[in-house]
C-alpha positions in Angstrom: 29.8 -52.2 6.2 32.0 -54.4 3.9 30.4 -53.0 0.8 31.2 -49.5 1.9 34.8 -50.4 2.7 35.2 -51.9 -0.8 33.5 -49.1 -2.7 34.2 -45.8 -0.8 37.7 -45.2 -2.1 37.1 -46.3 -5.7 34.1 -44.0 -5.8 36.1 -41.1 -4.5 38.4 -41.4 -7.5 35.6 -41.9 -10.0 35.9 -45.6 -10.5 33.8 -48.7 -9.8 35.3 -51.5 -7.6 36.2 -53.5 -10.7 37.8 -50.6 -12.5 39.8 -49.7 -9.5 40.9 -53.3 -9.0 42.3 -53.6 -12.5 43.8 -50.2 -12.4 45.6 -51.0 -9.1 46.6 -54.4 -10.5 48.2 -52.7 -13.5 50.1 -50.3 -11.3 51.3 -53.3 -9.2 52.6 -55.0 -12.4 54.4 -51.9 -13.6 56.0 -51.4 -10.2 57.1 -55.1 -10.0 58.7 -54.7 -13.5 60.4 -51.5 -12.4 61.7 -53.3 -9.3 63.2 -56.0 -11.5 64.9 -53.4 -13.6 66.3 -51.7 -10.5 67.6 -55.1 -9.2 69.3 -55.7 -12.6 70.8 -52.2 -12.4 72.1 -52.9 -8.8 74.0 -55.9 -10.1 75.0 -54.5 -13.5 75.2 -50.7 -13.0 75.6 -49.9 -16.7 72.2 -51.4 -17.5 68.8 -49.8 -17.0 70.2 -46.5 -15.7 66.8 -44.6 -16.0 64.3 -47.4 -16.7 63.0 -47.8 -13.2 62.7 -44.1 -12.5 61.1 -43.5 -15.9 58.4 -46.1 -15.1 57.8 -44.5 -11.7 57.5 -41.0 -13.3 55.0 -42.3 -15.8 52.9 -44.0 -13.0 53.0 -40.8 -11.0 51.7 -38.9 -14.0 48.8 -41.4 -14.4 47.9 -41.6 -10.8 48.4 -38.1 -9.5 48.4 -35.6 -12.3 45.6 -37.2 -14.4 43.4 -37.6 -11.3 43.9 -33.9 -10.5 42.8 -33.0 -14.1 39.7 -35.2 -13.8 38.6 -33.5 -10.5 38.8 -30.0 -11.9 
């Protein structure tokens, strides 16, 4: 049961548990970085005007668009 819970989703996106773990960890790191840039932008509005959204767009391309290409 536990093994299935840990491996079912990674397998559905063509990854092992370890590959999925590090991929998700990388996404988390980039999102944390984007959040810090957005926080700086909130305090100092002239800084990082597009940095946070640019990171999110890049992550979306990696997560959604590239996955769709792999599944074709």
